[in-house]
Each structure stands twice: as C-alpha cells, then as structure tokens.
N, C-alpha and C positions, 0 to 999 in steps of 0.2 A: 058714471065712471067709478070703478072700484079704487080704493086708496091704500097707499102704503100704511101699514099699521104696526110693524114690528121690525126691529133691527137685531139680528142674531149676533151676539157678541162672541164670535168664533175667532180662532187664530187665523183662519182664512177669511179675509175681509170680503170675499166675493160670494158669500153664501147667505145673503139676506133673504128672508122668506117674504114672499109677496102673496097677494090674493090670487089663488090658482083656479078660480071658477071657470075660466076659459083656457087654462093652460098658460104656460109661461114661455116667452121667446127670448132668444139670445141673438144679438146683432152686433157684428164687428164692423166698425167704420174706420176711415182712413186718418186717424190721429196716431198718437203713440201706441205702440203695441203693448198689450198687457205683459207684466213681468211673469205672471203665471196664469194658467187657464182655470176657469171655474169648473165646477162639477157639471159635466154635460148631461148627466142622467136626469137632472131636474127640469130639463127643458123639453117642451113639446115641439118646438120648431127652432132651427138654428140657421142663420143666414149671414151673409157679409156683402159689403159693397166691393166693387172690383178692385179698388185701391187697397182695401184691407186683405184681399186674397193673398197678396205677396208676403205680408208679414206672417200670415197664418202658415204659409209654406215654411218660412224660416223657423217657426215654432214647432214644426212637425205636427201640426194640427191634423187630426184624422179627417181628411177632406170628404170621405164618404158620409160623414155626419151632417154635411151641409145640405139643407133643403133647397136653397137657391142662392145665386150670386147675381146681384143686380148692379146696374150702372150704365153709363154711356160707353164704357170699356175703352176710354182714352188711356187707361193704364194697362190694357191688355196687350202683352207683347210676347210672352213666352209660349213656345209650342206645347209645353206640358199642360197649359190651361185648356187646351183643346180636349183633353181627356175628360173634362168636366163640362163640356159645352152643353150637354143636355140639361144642366142646372142653371144656365144663363138666362136671365130675364133682361132684355135690352130696354133701357129707359132713357131715350135720347133727349127728353125735354130739358132745355137749358135754362128754363125759367125756375127750375127747382133743383136743389142739391141732390146728390145721390142718397144722402141720409133721408131727406124728406120723401123721396120716391120709394125707398126701401120700407119706410114706415107705412106708406099708403098700401103697399103690397101686403104687408103683415096685417093691416086693418081689414083689407078685403078678404083675407083668409079667416077673419072672425076672432082675432086675438086682440087683447087689450094690454097685457102686461109684458113689458119689454125691458130687458137688461141690455145696456149699451156699453161696449168697450171701444176705446179709440176715439172718444168724443172730445178729448182735450189733448194738448201737446201739439207740436208742429206749428203751423201758422195760426196766429191768434185770431185772425178774422174767421177762420173755420170754427174755432171754439165758440166764439160769440154767435156765429151763424147757427151752430148746433143748438145752443140754448134757445135761440129765437124760434127754431123749428119746433123744439119740444114745447115751448110756451104756446105756440099757435095750435098745437094738437092736444093740449093737456086735458081738454074736456072729454076727449074720446079715448085717449091712450094714457096709460100709466107707465111713464118712462123713468128709469133710474140709470144714471151714468155712473161708471166705475173707472177710477184710475188708481195709480199706486199710492195716492195720498188720501183719497176719500171716496165716498159715494154721495151723489147729490141728485135732487129731484124737486119738482114743484109740489107743494103740499096744499091740501084743502084748508078751509078756515078753522077747522078743529082737528088736531093731529096729536098723536102720542108716539113717542119712541120708547122702547123698552131695552133693558140690559145694556145701557150706554154709559154707566158711571165712569168718569175719567176720560171720556172721549171728547175730542174737539167737536164743537157744534157751532156752526156759523149760520146766521140768518141774513139773507140778502134780498132786499125789496126789489120788486121787478114791475114798475119802478117805485111803487109805494106799497106799504102795508100799514093800515091804520087801526088804532085801538087794539094794539097787540099786547097780549099778556102771556108770560111764560112761567112755568113751574119746573123746578129741578135743575135749573142752570145756575152757575156760580154768580153771574150778574143777571138778575132778573129784570124783566120788563113788566110794568103794571099799567095797562091801558095807555100805551105809548105809541108813537108813530115813527116809522122808518121811511126814509126817502133816499133814493139813489143819489140825489144831488146834495144831500146835507148830512144824513145820519144813517149808517148801516149797522148791522149787528154781527159783525164777523169776530172770529177768534175768541169765542166764549167756550165754556166747557161744561159738561154734565157733572153736577155735584151729587146727583142721585141716580139710582138705577133707572128711574122712569122720568121722562121729560115730556111735558105737555106744552103745546103752543096753540093759541087761539088768536084770531084777528077778525075784523069785521069788514074790511074793504081792501081791495088791491090784490096783489099776488106776491107769493113768498117762495124763494128758492132756498132750500135747506141743504147744508153740507154736513155730513157726519164723517169725521176723520179718525185717524188712529189715536192712540192714547195721548192725552195732552200732558199728563204729569209723568 
C-alpha cells in the first residue's frame, strides 16, 4: 500500500497531494455535503453513491464528470436520474454499505488512492461505520476523508506531515497504538501508549512545519484540522 506523505498547506483544505502512482479517485458518499468542491482535474476517476447523487445535484456538480454512481438505489426517486442511467452500477448486497461496495468497485478498477467527501455528518452510526470500512480495507486502499473541519486517515507506523505548523493534529488509537513517539507537536509523546478506553491524543497542534509520528503496534487514525491558533 502506498502511504500519505504530505499535507499541502493551501487556503483550500481539499488539495492534499497523495501518491499518484495509480491515479487518484474522488468518491462522494451520503453524509454531509461538502461546502465547496475540490479541484476535479487532479482525479483520474470520480464516483458517488446513490444517496450522494442528490446533494451533488444541489451543488450544481457537473454530472458528466461522474464515472459511475453505485448503490442499491433506495434513494433513487427523481426522473432526471434516468439521464445518467448508463453510469449506474447496481449493488444490492445488504451485508455491505454503499460506501464499502463503491470502494470495492474502485479497487477492481486498479486504483488505491481515494479521497472521500460525505463520510461524516448526518447519523453518527454511519460515520463510525465509514471509519470501520476504511479500517478494514486500509491494507489495500489509501483512503482520506474530508469534511469542513479536517481531513483524516489511517497512517502507517512511520509517517510524516509537512507544511502543517499551527494546524490542529489529533491522534486517535484504533483501538490501541503502542510505543508511540511524535516530533513537531506542541505536546509530544515519547515511546508512550494510546488506548481508546483510557488515553487518546486529540486536540494537539503542530508547533513545527514538519510533524513525524512513529509507533510499533496497533493502528492510528490521524486528523489534520484547520489552524489551531
């Protein structure tokens, strides 16, 4: 799996650069609609689930840019959707979420790097379910979620953020991260353990332009927010 290695400190928080060896995908799912749209030109594939289709219409998204729309289409009700029926991929499996099934389609097309909008907001069980799906596929897919507050993603055991001075940085064990050391954060960790039931590492911030995180066991979800100060 390729890994996230840079955070582009831009006025637009939706322009983080990822490993582009196999191209980069954009996926909209049925949480809160983004306040603004990312630069579509940086993506090799663009898709949405059927629930997200409706808020994309409200955002005047250029629907011709969608490569596919997937889901069980329990949200499919308007006649105008039929204009895009050739882009529909019907995925009725009720044992998996529409998000999970869309990721499988993307993986089958040979892509690894996926930016996801709409992963948070709405019903919180959906948000937790989306994190669980990303966790279950993290060995094969490099998934970054974006919302109006932050971007967040699972990181490998050695990871570096760049150009983040003053940014909110939260470390969330999933469910543990052991022997964790950080550099460049205001409150540093030195060979310490985080555990979802006792100690987490949220609401820190970058005191340096570059932040490094290493840990030896477990899994870690990292949030990079807007300016902390």
